[in-house]
C-alpha positions, 0 to 999 in steps of 0.5 A: 500500500502506498505510504500516505504523507500525513498533512498538517491540515488546518480545520475550517471553523465554519459549521454546515447547517441544515441537518435534521435532529432526531431525539434519542435516549443517551448512553453514558460513556467515559473519556478514554485515556490516550497513550502518549508513547505511541499516539505522539509518534510523528508522521515521519516515523509512520512507515512500514519499517516502524514496528507497531507498539504492543501490550499484554494485559488481562481484561476483566469483563464483570458485573451483574444484572441488577434490580430484578425480583429474587427468582426472576429468570433472566436471559443474558447475552455478553459480547465475547472478545476474539482474535482480530487483526490487532489483538490475540486472545491467549486465554479466557476464564468464564464464570457465570451461573449455570451452563452457557453457550458461545455462538456466532452472530450471523451478520458480522461474525461476532462471538456471543456468550448466552446463559439463562439464570435466576436472580439471587436473593439480592435480585442480581445475576452476576457474571465475570469473564477474564481475558488474557490478550496481546494488543498491537498498535494499528498502523496504516502501513499494516492494514487489514485486508478487506474481503468482497463480503465485507465490502458489500456488508459495510456499505449497507445502511443501519437504522441509525446510520442511513445512507439516504439523508445527503449527510455528505452534502450537509457536512462537506458543502462545496468540497469535491471528494477526491477519486482516491479513497484514502484522500477522500477518507481524510476529507471526510475525517476532517469535515466530521471533526470540524463539524463535531465537538466531543461533549456529553452534557447531562441529560443530553440526547447523545450516545446512540450513534444516530448520524442524523442527530449528530449532524444536526446537533454537532456534538456527542461521544465516540458513537456519534462521531463515528456514526456520522463518519460511517454514514458519509463514507457509505453514501460515497460507496466507501465501505466503513465499519463500526468497532466497539470495545474498551479503552485501557489507560496508557499508564502500565499497571492496573486499574478500573475501566469506566465504560466503552469506547468505539472507533471506525475503519474505512476501505482504501487500497483494499485495506481497512484504514482505522480512524478515531475522530473523537480522540482527535477532537479532544487532542488536536495535536493527535489529529494526524495520528488518528487518521490511519492509526490506533494505539494499542490501549484498547480491546475490541469486543464487537463490530457492526450495528443492528445485531441479531444475537444468538440465540435470537433475542425477542426485543428486536435488533441491538443497536450495538453490543458492548455491555450485557444485554438481558431480557426478562420474559422476552422484555429487555432489562437494562439495569446492570452494575459494571466491574471492568478492570485491566491488569498489565502482564509484566 
């Protein structure tokens, strides 16, 4: 793949108005920590000869479904972190009440753990999965190859990521996209970053990854940034996919993880090019780095939107899967307690 010389672009401050807002419920997401050791790498070193940084750690995915009646039977689905281009799962310890199955979701190949259990006397169902993994920095020069099946799947719309709302025109304005997908991707990346501000006001309607809402309001969290980016890419027939997992603090050691983080990848030169626009917005000095690169300080749990789980849930498609999904008598149950942690392996 041709090496891209990363330009120090000056972002336009003019917002393109006219997007139609669509109100939705919010989903909290904490501010992830950026790793200064790899994220501050200069453009001159982003070549195929540079070895990607790597990290070996344990990640504990734990918590409990809460606010149940004692004895309630609950059906629970958990995302299962698997091997990807950037991560390798070395070991996995599962501790859930009773028997469980691990199946593959059909649309995107996500691995999903399912079990049914009765709530304890405290009205809770606990769960814990401990992963031992290695995670590598994603460098543009070592991109994952895209398949024809992926290209077809990741140009289709989803419920909150449409391709028929002319978001391209509303965000890009009079900008003419380059014929080269890598250059066009940078134009879209800059336009979304220029339009959006990372902000999570209390009681706001951010966080569901509604690209029309994001376009109309101009702020949100990582799901809003990357949903808007993906919609515009797909409008331009550029395959783009949503990935979600958890951020790991850059400091080696151990600690709690407050909640999820997500990012996107788009197709150029027959490879997947990663972007993390919300992180670039929070630290403009990393704007060039996060076009085409991701730090090793994260773990991927699933890809895609509008998921039909396995076995199939009764509550309709799941917007995205990173936290546990539960149903009681076929009705979604949304309250749970988080207990996510990381521990580096020295």
